[in-house]
KOLLUMBA-653172 format. One record per atom (N, C-alpha, C): x, y, z. Coordinates in steps of 0.2 Angstrom, whole numbers, plus 5000, padded with zeros to 4 digits. Layout:
BEGIN
X|Y|Z
...
This chain:
BEGIN
5158|5206|4995
5155|5202|4999
5150|5198|4998
5144|5203|4993
5139|5201|4989
5139|5195|4984
5145|5199|4979
5146|5195|4975
5148|5186|4978
5151|5185|4982
5154|5180|4985
5149|5175|4988
5142|5180|4991
5136|5177|4994
5135|5174|4987
5133|5178|4983
5130|5176|4976
5134|5167|4974
5139|5169|4972
5143|5161|4973
5143|5157|4976
5141|5156|4981
5142|5153|4986
5134|5150|4985
5129|5153|4983
5120|5151|4983
5123|5148|4977
5125|5150|4971
5122|5146|4966
5127|5139|4965
5134|5139|4968
5137|5131|4970
5133|5130|4975
5127|5131|4978
5125|5125|4985
5120|5123|4979
5116|5128|4976
5109|5126|4970
5114|5121|4965
5118|5121|4963
5121|5118|4958
5123|5110|4961
5125|5110|4966
5125|5105|4970
5117|5101|4970
5114|5103|4973
5108|5099|4974
5105|5098|4966
5106|5104|4961
5104|5099|4954
5106|5096|4952
5113|5094|4952
5118|5087|4951
5115|5082|4952
5116|5083|4962
5113|5077|4965
5105|5074|4962
5101|5079|4959
5095|5076|4957
5097|5071|4948
5100|5075|4945
5100|5073|4938
5105|5066|4939
5108|5066|4945
5112|5061|4945
5110|5054|4949
5104|5054|4950
5101|5050|4957
5104|5051|4964
5109|5057|4964
5114|5054|4971
5110|5057|4977
5103|5060|4974
5101|5062|4982
5096|5056|4983
5093|5057|4991
5093|5052|4997
5084|5051|4994
5080|5043|4995
5074|5044|4995
5073|5040|5000
5069|5042|5008
5067|5041|5012
5060|5041|5014
5061|5035|5018
5053|5031|5017
5051|5029|5026
5047|5035|5028
5046|5034|5036
5042|5025|5037
5045|5021|5042
5039|5014|5043
5039|5015|5050
5036|5013|5051
5035|5008|5058
5036|5001|5056
5038|4998|5062
5039|4990|5062
5032|4985|5064
5031|4982|5061
5025|4979|5063
5025|4973|5067
5032|4970|5067
5035|4966|5073
5035|4960|5069
5035|4959|5061
5032|4953|5058
5028|4951|5056
5021|4954|5059
5015|4953|5057
5013|4957|5048
5010|4954|5043
5010|4955|5039
5005|4962|5038
5006|4968|5035
5002|4974|5035
5002|4974|5027
4996|4975|5025
4995|4979|5016
5000|4985|5014
4998|4990|5020
4997|4996|5021
5008|4996|5020
5010|4994|5024
5016|4993|5023
5022|4989|5018
5018|4985|5017
5020|4980|5010
5019|4985|5002
5014|4991|5002
5015|4995|4998
5019|5001|4998
5022|5000|5004
5028|5007|5004
5033|5003|5002
5035|4997|5006
5039|4993|5004
5041|4993|4997
5035|4989|4993
5035|4987|4986
5036|4995|4982
5036|5001|4984
5036|5005|4980
5045|5008|4981
5047|5008|4988
5053|5008|4988
5058|5005|4985
5055|4998|4985
5061|4993|4981
5060|4994|4974
5055|4996|4969
5055|4998|4963
5062|5002|4963
5060|5008|4967
5066|5015|4965
5071|5012|4966
5074|5008|4973
5078|5006|4973
5084|5001|4966
5077|4997|4962
5081|4993|4958
5079|4999|4952
5078|5004|4951
5078|5009|4947
5086|5015|4947
5089|5013|4954
5095|5015|4954
5095|5021|4959
5090|5021|4963
5088|5027|4968
5090|5025|4976
5094|5030|4978
5096|5029|4985
5091|5027|4990
5089|5022|4991
5083|5022|4995
5084|5021|5001
5082|5022|5006
5082|5020|5014
5077|5022|5019
5077|5017|5023
5068|5017|5027
5072|5018|5034
5067|5025|5037
5069|5028|5043
5063|5023|5047
5065|5024|5054
5062|5022|5060
5066|5023|5064
5060|5023|5070
5064|5025|5077
5062|5020|5082
5064|5015|5081
5061|5008|5085
5067|5005|5091
5066|5005|5094
5071|5001|5099
5071|4995|5096
5070|4991|5094
5071|4983|5094
5065|4985|5087
5070|4984|5083
5065|4984|5075
5067|4976|5070
5062|4970|5070
5061|4967|5066
5061|4967|5058
5058|4971|5056
5057|4971|5050
5052|4968|5046
5054|4967|5039
5048|4962|5035
5050|4955|5030
5058|4954|5033
5060|4951|5029
5056|4942|5030
5053|4942|5037
5050|4932|5037
5043|4934|5033
5039|4939|5032
5033|4938|5030
5031|4942|5021
5038|4948|5021
5039|4950|5014
5045|4946|5009
5049|4946|5012
5054|4943|5010
5061|4947|5011
5067|4943|5009
5073|4945|5013
5077|4952|5007
5074|4951|5002
5075|4958|4996
5072|4963|5000
5069|4963|5002
5068|4970|5006
5070|4971|5012
5071|4967|5017
5076|4968|5022
5083|4972|5020
5085|4970|5014
5092|4970|5011
5092|4980|5009
5084|4983|5009
5084|4988|5009
5088|4993|5015
5092|4997|5016
5093|5001|5019
5089|5005|5025
5092|5001|5029
5085|5005|5038
5092|5010|5042
5089|5014|5044
5093|5019|5048
5087|5022|5055
5088|5019|5061
5085|5022|5066
5087|5029|5069
5083|5033|5067
5084|5040|5068
5086|5043|5075
5084|5038|5081
5086|5040|5086
5092|5038|5089
5097|5032|5086
5103|5033|5085
5106|5032|5082
5104|5035|5075
5109|5036|5069
5108|5044|5067
5115|5047|5065
5115|5054|5064
5112|5054|5054
5105|5055|5053
5104|5054|5046
5104|5061|5044
5107|5062|5037
5109|5068|5037
5104|5070|5030
5100|5074|5031
5094|5075|5024
5093|5082|5022
5096|5082|5016
5098|5090|5011
5091|5091|5007
5090|5098|5004
5088|5102|5001
5084|5097|4995
5089|5092|4992
5088|5088|4987
5085|5081|4988
5083|5079|4992
5081|5073|4998
5073|5074|4997
5070|5067|4997
5065|5065|4997
5060|5062|5005
5056|5065|5011
5055|5061|5014
5047|5060|5012
5047|5054|5013
5037|5049|5013
5036|5048|5019
5031|5050|5021
5029|5051|5028
5021|5047|5027
5020|5040|5029
5011|5038|5030
5007|5043|5035
5001|5042|5033
4997|5047|5036
4998|5047|5043
5001|5040|5045
4998|5037|5053
5003|5042|5058
5008|5044|5054
5013|5050|5056
5014|5057|5057
5009|5060|5059
5006|5067|5059
5012|5069|5064
5012|5067|5069
5019|5069|5073
5023|5070|5069
5029|5066|5065
5034|5064|5062
5032|5071|5058
5027|5071|5053
5026|5081|5048
5027|5085|5051
5025|5086|5060
5025|5091|5061
5033|5092|5065
5034|5088|5067
5043|5088|5068
5048|5090|5063
5047|5087|5059
5050|5088|5052
5049|5094|5047
5044|5097|5049
5042|5104|5046
5048|5109|5043
5054|5109|5046
5058|5114|5045
5063|5111|5040
5063|5106|5040
5070|5101|5035
5068|5105|5028
5073|5107|5026
5074|5108|5019
5073|5104|5015
5071|5095|5014
5069|5092|5010
5062|5092|5006
5062|5089|5002
5053|5088|4999
5052|5084|5005
5044|5084|5006
5041|5079|5010
5034|5079|5008
5032|5072|5006
5028|5069|5005
5023|5065|5009
5015|5065|5008
5012|5064|5013
5011|5054|5008
5011|5050|5012
5007|5045|5009
5000|5040|5012
4997|5041|5009
4991|5040|5012
4985|5031|5010
4987|5028|5013
4984|5021|5012
4976|5020|5013
4974|5024|5019
4970|5025|5024
4967|5031|5025
4966|5034|5022
4963|5041|5024
4959|5040|5031
4954|5037|5033
4951|5037|5040
4956|5036|5044
4962|5034|5045
4965|5033|5049
4971|5039|5051
4972|5043|5045
4973|5049|5047
4967|5055|5051
4959|5055|5049
4954|5058|5052
4955|5056|5061
4956|5048|5061
4958|5049|5066
4963|5049|5071
4969|5052|5068
4977|5053|5072
4979|5061|5070
4976|5065|5065
4980|5072|5065
4975|5075|5066
4978|5080|5069
4973|5085|5074
4971|5090|5068
4962|5091|5070
4959|5096|5066
4963|5103|5064
4967|5105|5069
4968|5111|5066
4976|5110|5062
4976|5105|5059
4982|5102|5055
4981|5101|5048
4983|5103|5042
4983|5103|5039
4992|5100|5034
4991|5097|5028
4997|5097|5023
5001|5104|5024
4995|5110|5020
5000|5116|5019
5001|5120|5026
5001|5117|5030
5002|5121|5038
5008|5117|5036
5009|5111|5038
5014|5108|5038
5020|5109|5032
5018|5113|5029
5022|5114|5021
5025|5108|5017
5018|5103|5017
5017|5097|5012
5012|5099|5008
5017|5098|5001
5010|5102|4994
5009|5096|4987
5011|5088|4992
5009|5083|4986
5009|5079|4992
5001|5074|4990
5001|5067|4995
5000|5062|4987
5002|5055|4991
5000|5051|4986
4995|5044|4989
4992|5043|4985
4987|5039|4989
4986|5034|4983
4980|5027|4985
4981|5023|4981
4975|5019|4976
4972|5026|4976
4965|5025|4975
4961|5030|4971
4956|5033|4966
4955|5037|4962
4950|5039|4969
4947|5034|4973
4941|5035|4978
4945|5038|4982
4950|5039|4985
4953|5042|4991
4955|5047|4987
4959|5047|4982
4961|5055|4979
4954|5059|4980
4947|5057|4977
4943|5062|4977
4942|5065|4985
4941|5059|4990
4940|5059|4997
4946|5067|4998
4952|5065|4997
4958|5070|4997
4957|5077|4998
4953|5077|4990
4953|5083|4987
4950|5089|4990
4944|5083|4991
4941|5087|4997
4943|5091|5002
4947|5086|5004
4949|5088|5013
4953|5095|5012
4959|5092|5007
4964|5098|5004
4965|5099|4997
4962|5106|4996
4960|5106|4989
4963|5111|4987
4969|5112|4992
4976|5117|4988
4981|5111|4990
4981|5105|4989
4986|5101|4990
4986|5094|4985
4992|5095|4980
4990|5090|4975
4991|5083|4977
4986|5079|4973
4985|5071|4975
4987|5066|4971
4990|5062|4971
4992|5059|4965
4991|5050|4967
4991|5045|4963
4987|5040|4966
4992|5035|4962
4995|5032|4965
4999|5024|4965
4996|5019|4964
4993|5016|4962
4991|5010|4964
4995|5004|4969
4993|5000|4971
4996|4994|4973
4997|4989|4969
5002|4985|4967
5001|4980|4963
5001|4973|4970
4998|4966|4964
4998|4961|4966
5003|4957|4965
5006|4952|4973
5012|4949|4967
5011|4944|4963
5015|4942|4959
5013|4936|4953
5015|4929|4957
5015|4930|4965
5014|4925|4967
5008|4920|4967
5004|4925|4967
4998|4924|4965
4994|4922|4961
4992|4914|4961
4990|4912|4953
4989|4907|4954
4983|4904|4947
4982|4896|4950
4985|4893|4948
4988|4886|4952
4993|4882|4950
4991|4875|4948
4994|4870|4944
4991|4866|4943
4990|4859|4949
4987|4855|4949
4986|4848|4952
4979|4851|4955
4975|4847|4960
4971|4846|4962
4968|4849|4969
4965|4854|4972
4964|4859|4976
4961|4852|4983
4963|4856|4990
4961|4852|4995
4954|4855|4998
4951|4852|4999
4943|4853|5004
4945|4856|5009
4948|4862|5008
4949|4866|5017
4946|4873|5013
4943|4877|5017
4940|4882|5019
4944|4888|5022
4947|4893|5017
4953|4897|5020
4948|4902|5023
4951|4906|5028
4949|4911|5029
4951|4917|5029
4952|4923|5027
4954|4928|5027
4952|4934|5033
4953|4935|5036
4951|4941|5039
4955|4943|5046
4954|4949|5047
4958|4952|5053
4955|4952|5060
4947|4949|5059
4943|4952|5066
4943|4942|5069
4944|4942|5073
4944|4936|5078
4936|4933|5078
4933|4937|5080
4926|4937|5080
4922|4935|5074
4923|4937|5070
4921|4935|5063
4922|4929|5063
4926|4927|5064
4930|4921|5061
4927|4916|5065
4926|4916|5072
4920|4912|5076
4913|4913|5075
4910|4918|5074
4905|4920|5071
4902|4916|5066
4908|4913|5060
4907|4910|5055
4908|4901|5058
4914|4900|5061
4915|4892|5062
4912|4889|5066
4910|4892|5073
4907|4887|5078
4899|4887|5073
4894|4891|5074
4887|4891|5070
4888|4886|5065
4897|4884|5060
4894|4881|5055
4893|4874|5059
4898|4872|5062
4899|4866|5066
4895|4863|5069
4891|4869|5074
4884|4869|5079
4879|4865|5073
4879|4867|5069
4873|4867|5064
4871|4861|5059
4878|4858|5058
4880|4855|5053
4886|4849|5056
4884|4845|5061
4889|4840|5062
4892|4836|5057
4889|4834|5053
4891|4829|5050
4895|4831|5044
4899|4838|5044
4904|4844|5041
4909|4842|5046
4909|4841|5053
4915|4839|5055
4921|4838|5053
4920|4835|5046
4928|4835|5044
4930|4841|5041
4927|4845|5039
4929|4849|5034
4932|4854|5038
4938|4857|5036
4944|4861|5042
4942|4868|5038
4944|4872|5044
4944|4879|5041
4951|4881|5042
4954|4888|5039
4963|4889|5040
4960|4895|5041
4963|4899|5045
4964|4905|5047
4972|4906|5045
4973|4911|5040
4978|4912|5035
4981|4920|5039
4980|4920|5044
4988|4926|5047
4990|4922|5050
4998|4926|5048
5003|4923|5048
5011|4921|5046
5006|4920|5039
5011|4918|5034
5015|4923|5031
5021|4918|5028
5023|4926|5022
5021|4924|5017
5023|4928|5013
5021|4932|5005
5019|4923|5001
5027|4920|5003
5026|4914|4998
5022|4907|5000
5022|4907|5006
5017|4903|5011
5011|4904|5009
5008|4910|5010
5000|4913|5013
5000|4912|5004
5003|4912|4997
5001|4910|4992
5000|4904|4988
5005|4900|4992
5004|4892|4992
4997|4889|4995
4996|4893|5002
4989|4889|5005
4982|4893|5003
4985|4898|4999
4978|4900|4996
4978|4897|4990
4981|4894|4986
4981|4893|4980
4976|4886|4980
4980|4883|4986
4979|4875|4987
4972|4873|4991
4968|4877|4994
4962|4877|4995
4955|4878|4992
4950|4873|4992
4944|4874|4986
4940|4880|4988
4939|4881|4993
4936|4889|4995
4939|4894|4998
4939|4899|4998
4942|4905|5000
4936|4910|5003
4937|4912|5009
4932|4916|5013
4934|4921|5015
4933|4928|5011
4937|4936|5014
4931|4938|5017
4934|4942|5022
4928|4946|5025
4933|4953|5031
4932|4959|5026
4936|4966|5028
4934|4971|5027
4927|4971|5035
4923|4978|5033
4926|4982|5030
4931|4985|5034
4934|4994|5034
4941|4993|5027
4939|4989|5022
4945|4988|5019
4946|4994|5016
4953|4997|5011
4952|5002|5007
4954|5002|5001
4956|4993|5000
4957|4992|4992
4955|4985|4993
4958|4980|4997
4955|4973|4996
4960|4969|4995
4966|4970|4996
4974|4967|4992
4972|4958|4993
4969|4957|4999
4968|4950|5001
4963|4948|4997
4958|4950|4996
4953|4949|4991
4954|4946|4985
4959|4951|4980
4962|4952|4973
4967|4945|4973
4969|4945|4978
4973|4936|4979
4970|4931|4980
4965|4930|4982
4962|4925|4984
4958|4924|4977
4956|4929|4972
4953|4927|4966
4957|4927|4962
4964|4930|4961
4968|4926|4956
4971|4919|4958
4968|4916|4964
4970|4911|4964
4966|4905|4963
4961|4905|4960
4955|4901|4960
4955|4896|4963
4948|4893|4964
4945|4889|4970
4939|4894|4971
4933|4893|4973
4926|4898|4974
4931|4904|4978
4926|4908|4978
4928|4915|4982
4924|4917|4986
4923|4919|4990
4916|4919|4996
4918|4927|4999
4917|4934|4996
4919|4938|5000
4910|4942|5005
4913|4946|5009
4908|4949|5014
4908|4956|5009
4902|4959|5009
4902|4967|5006
4906|4970|5011
4913|4974|5008
4913|4980|5015
4910|4986|5016
4911|4989|5019
4908|4995|5022
4906|4999|5013
4912|5000|5012
4914|5003|5005
4919|5001|5001
4914|4995|4997
4918|4995|4991
4922|4997|4988
4929|4994|4987
4932|4999|4983
4930|4998|4977
4932|5004|4972
4931|5004|4965
4933|5000|4961
4939|4995|4961
4938|4989|4956
4932|4984|4957
4931|4982|4963
4924|4978|4966
4917|4980|4962
4916|4988|4961
4910|4990|4955
4911|4989|4950
4905|4987|4946
4904|4988|4937
4904|4994|4937
4903|4995|4930
4901|5004|4927
4894|5006|4929
4889|5002|4932
4886|5005|4935
4884|5004|4941
4891|5004|4944
4891|5006|4952
4889|5000|4955
4887|4995|4953
4886|4990|4958
4891|4983|4956
4890|4979|4964
4894|4974|4965
4897|4969|4959
4902|4967|4957
4903|4964|4950
4901|4956|4953
4897|4952|4948
4894|4946|4950
4898|4943|4947
4906|4944|4946
4912|4938|4946
4915|4936|4955
4911|4939|4957
4915|4938|4964
4906|4936|4969
4907|4930|4972
4901|4928|4979
4901|4933|4983
4895|4937|4983
4896|4943|4989
4891|4939|4996
4891|4942|5000
4886|4939|5005
4886|4945|5013
4880|4944|5014
4879|4951|5018
4882|4951|5025
4879|4948|5027
4882|4944|5034
4885|4939|5036
4889|4935|5040
4891|4930|5043
4884|4923|5044
4881|4926|5047
4872|4922|5047
4871|4920|5042
4872|4923|5037
4870|4921|5030
4875|4916|5028
4881|4917|5028
4886|4913|5027
4886|4905|5031
4885|4907|5036
4887|4900|5040
4879|4895|5038
4874|4898|5036
4870|4894|5031
4869|4891|5023
4873|4894|5020
4873|4895|5013
4880|4888|5011
4885|4890|5018
4892|4887|5015
4890|4879|5015
4886|4876|5019
4885|4868|5016
4883|4866|5009
4879|4872|5007
4877|4867|5001
4882|4871|4996
4885|4876|4997
4893|4875|4994
4900|4872|4993
4898|4869|4999
4903|4865|5001
4901|4855|4996
4894|4857|4997
4891|4850|4994
4892|4851|4987
4893|4856|4985
4892|4856|4976
4900|4855|4974
4903|4859|4978
4910|4858|4976
4912|4850|4975
4910|4845|4979
4912|4839|4982
4910|4834|4978
4903|4837|4973
4898|4835|4968
4903|4836|4961
4906|4841|4960
4909|4845|4957
4903|4848|4951
4901|4851|4957
4894|4855|4952
4894|4862|4955
4901|4865|4956
4901|4873|4956
4901|4875|4949
4897|4881|4948
4895|4881|4940
4902|4886|4935
4904|4882|4932
4910|4886|4927
4910|4890|4928
4905|4896|4927
4904|4904|4927
4909|4906|4929
4907|4903|4938
4912|4905|4945
4919|4907|4942
4920|4901|4939
4927|4903|4938
4930|4906|4932
4927|4905|4927
4927|4910|4922
4927|4917|4923
4923|4920|4927
4921|4927|4927
4929|4930|4935
4929|4926|4937
4939|4928|4941
4943|4930|4937
4942|4925|4930
4950|4927|4927
4951|4936|4925
4944|4938|4925
4948|4946|4924
4950|4948|4929
4954|4945|4935
4958|4949|4939
4962|4946|4940
4966|4942|4933
4972|4939|4935
4977|4944|4932
4974|4950|4929
4981|4955|4928
4978|4962|4928
4974|4963|4935
4971|4969|4937
4976|4971|4942
4978|4976|4942
4983|4979|4948
4990|4973|4946
4993|4974|4941
4999|4970|4940
5006|4976|4942
5010|4973|4943
5017|4976|4944
5018|4982|4940
5017|4980|4933
5020|4982|4930
5017|4992|4927
5011|4989|4931
5005|4995|4931
5007|5001|4936
5010|4996|4942
5012|5002|4949
5020|5004|4946
5023|5000|4941
5030|5005|4939
5028|5009|4933
5023|5009|4930
5023|5013|4927
5020|5022|4928
5017|5019|4933
5013|5026|4940
5017|5028|4943
5023|5022|4946
5029|5026|4949
5032|5029|4944
5034|5027|4938
5038|5032|4935
5034|5040|4934
5028|5039|4934
5025|5044|4932
5023|5051|4939
5023|5049|4944
5021|5051|4949
5026|5052|4953
5033|5049|4954
5039|5049|4958
5044|5051|4953
5045|5048|4947
5050|5050|4944
5049|5056|4938
5045|5058|4932
5042|5060|4930
5040|5068|4933
5036|5067|4939
5033|5070|4945
5037|5073|4948
5037|5070|4955
5039|5075|4960
5047|5076|4959
5052|5069|4955
5058|5072|4955
5059|5077|4949
5057|5077|4945
5059|5081|4937
5057|5087|4942
5050|5089|4946
5045|5094|4947
5049|5101|4953
5055|5094|4957
5059|5098|4961
5066|5101|4957
5069|5093|4952
5074|5098|4948
5073|5106|4945
5068|5105|4943
5065|5110|4940
5065|5118|4945
5062|5117|4949
5063|5122|4956
5069|5123|4957
5075|5120|4957
5082|5122|4960
5085|5126|4953
5082|5123|4948
5085|5128|4943
5081|5134|4940
5074|5134|4943
5072|5142|4943
5075|5144|4947
5077|5142|4954
5082|5145|4959
5088|5146|4959
5090|5144|4954
5098|5146|4952
5097|5152|4947
5093|5152|4942
5091|5158|4936
5091|5165|4941
5085|5164|4946
5083|5170|4950
5091|5173|4951
5094|5168|4956
5099|5171|4959
5104|5173|4953
5106|5171|4950
5110|5174|4942
5108|5182|4939
5100|5181|4940
5098|5186|4938
5094|5192|4944
5100|5190|4951
5098|5195|4954
5090|5197|4959
5086|5191|4958
5080|5191|4960
5079|5191|4965
5085|5184|4967
5085|5184|4975
5091|5188|4979
5089|5192|4983
5094|5198|4986
5097|5193|4992
5104|5197|4991
5108|5193|4995
5111|5197|5000
5113|5196|5003
5117|5202|5011
5121|5203|5009
5123|5211|5012
5130|5213|5008
5135|5211|5015
């Protein structure tokens, strides 16, 4: 009886080994539905899922939404084509060789899936959201999670301080090739990139009140566009203003810098590492401002300089350093290292070690 049990155990382990070797295991990403609203955190997860899917892995997105809209309208139909499963309505089988990647905002999912036999990995795009949601008595170690994937070295340092017994890996986001300077003249439109309506009002209304002669200048709020539409309107405008005090990366600022034009950025509460030079100072390749009141007073002179073709040429030249920063090629390379050569191969090695242990009777079987 013991020998039969041993052979069954070996068969089960070999089945999982073969799945891992032949890309027959499942890679699940748990996602929230933003109801058609663009989200950099969700884009990061879908980009990773799409890259792994293109490499031949069995990728699916899991959710528990009653009405799921998806990301097709703003990210692209090719992302909607990734299989999606509603765990409340479908029987999703998750086995020992499978992987489940869970964003930091779903601490409840991490708790509920603790007893699953699959490999679970936390994905952290904003560690502060985790501090708001995850109970203080809960840690990845307690939840049986040994690995975290995050977006920057700065966040990795924080997470290492929080959870010294958990492996933390960095996979950088990438900026779509849609964002680039395009040929032809730009229009005197001032793009505004901000999720904070109060900041937008605090800029535009005082500007018009103090400068009635510039009522012909148009401001354009860039919320609600698809990726391709967003890239087009970004590159067509003469001036872009970026304001995101709580950013953890700065996707949209990089997108603006790649699109040409004069880019003005409000200094965030915690600048991302790419915004700083080797001395830890804000890079002078970006036109920074401290507060909206300051910009309301400076903006007329910037507009005047643009209309008279007197914007210093070095403003545009210095922006070129961002054209290759955080490329898709870099992200693919990091996904290869962290997901494929790291997590997937480590899981394969774990099963091969278990097989050896069973064969050598290190693991006891029941009589």
